[in-house]
N, C-alpha and C positions, 0 to 999 in steps of 0.2 A: 382605475389603476392607482395603486398606492404610491406614495411619495418615494419609497425605496425603489420600487420598480422604475419609476421615472428617472431617478438618479442613475441606475444601472444602464438603462437604455441611452441616456445622455452621454454617459462615459464611454460606452461602446461606439456611439456615433462620433464622438470627439476623437477616439482612437482611429477609426476608419478615415476621418478627414485628415488627421495628422499623417497617416501612412500615405494616403493619396497625394497630399501636398508635398510630402518628401520625395515621391517619385517624380512629380511634376517639376519641383524646384531642384532636383538632384541633390537632396540633403542625405548624405550617406548614412548617418546614424539611424535616421528614420526608415530608410530603405532596408537597412540591415534588420531593424526591428520587425518590419513587415515580412521580410523573407523568412526570418526565424519563426515567426508566428505561423506562417503558411506551412513550412516544413514540419513544425511540431504538430500542427493540426492534422496533417496527412498521416504522420506516424501514429497518432492517437486513433484516427479512424481505421487504421489497419489492425490495431491491437484490441481496443475496447469492445467492439461488437462481439468478437469471438470470446473474449473473457467474460462478458456479461451473459452470453449464452451458456457458457460452462458453469457460471455461478448459478444460473437458473436451473440447470440440470442437477447441480449439487443440491439445491433447495428441494427439488422434487424427488430425486432418487435416493439420497442418503437419509436414513431414518434418524430421528432425534435420539433414539436409544443408542445407536451406534456412536454418535458424537459424544453423548454423555458417558458411555462406557470407556472410550479411548481418550477423551479430552476433558471430561467432567471433573467434579470434585474428588472422585475416588480413583482417578487415573494414576496418581502418583508421578514418579519421575519419568516413567515411560511416556506419559502424555507430552512432556516437554520434548522428548526425542522425536516423537511423531510430528510435533509441530515444527521443529527445526527442519525435518525432512520435507514436510509440506511446503514450508517457506522457501527452501532451496530450489524447488521446482516452479515457483511462481514466476510467471512472465508478465511484464508490464509494470513492474515496480509498485510503488505505493498506491498508484491509481487503481490497481486491481486488488492490492492487499487489504485496503480498508473495507471494500464491500465484502470480501471473503471473511474478514474478521467480524463484521456485523452478522453475517450469515452463521458463522460459528457460534457467536454469542446467542443468537436466536434459537439455535439448536441445543443449547445447554453447555457449551464449553466454559470452563473455569476462567475467570477474569485474568488471572496471572498467565494462563496459557495463551490467551488472546494477545496480551502484551508481548509475550515471547514471540508469537507469530509475526506481529507487526515489526518488532525489532529485528528478528532473524531475516525477514523478507527484505529488509533494508540493507543487511550486511552480508548475507551468505547465499545469494542466488547463484546457482551453478554457472550460468553463462557469464555473469559478472566476474566470478572468481577465476574462471578460465581466462577471460580477457585480461584480468589483473595479473595472473601468473605469467602470461606471455610477455608482459612488459616489466614486471617487478621481480619475477622469479617465483618458483614454486615454494621455496623456503619462506619468503616473505609472506606469501598468501596463506600458507598453512599456519604460520605464527599468528597472523592477524585473525584468522578464523578461530583458531584454538584459544586465543585470548579473548576474542569478542563474544563468542557464543556463551561461555559460562557467565560473563558479566551481564549479558542480556537476560539470561535466565534468572540470575540472582536479583537484579533490579526489578524484573517482572514479578518475582515472588514477593519482594518487599512491597512494591506498589499495589499488587493485587490483594495482599493481606491487609494493607492499610485501608484500601477502599472498601473491602468486604466488611471490615470491622465498623466502618462508618456507614454501612448499609447503602452504598452507592448503587444506583440503578441507571442503566442506559435507557434514555427516552426513545420511544419509537420515532422514526423519521417522518417528515411531512410529505 
């Protein structure tokens, strides 16, 4: 076992001991940390398995040529619109968006379109926007989305072009 793995295991064990001691000693901040971790873990166990199954099906069913045609270097501005629409339907936040972005990259999507997908999935998911509109109003939500999406696209294009000129490559995962 590597030194890094030992540190991670020790840290997790220390966390478990802290939470257990908090419940025994009635230390409220520690109890709250443990309760939040438990509820967060349950939520992730509800979302992630389904999301990863869908990502796996995307890997198998969607051809590389299709992604290259609609999201590749020759896709033009329409590729950004497709990406914003895809990001709007993403459920699970960035936990799901990053694996999808990696899958899009491996199938030939342009780097700036991948950055647009990540940014748009953080700011314009349909469920989040509906929730926001119910509290802040439709006018606020529309102004936020209409201001944010062009900025995300513009910064993605700038960053994508910069990294492409520098011959940036995404390394395969371990």
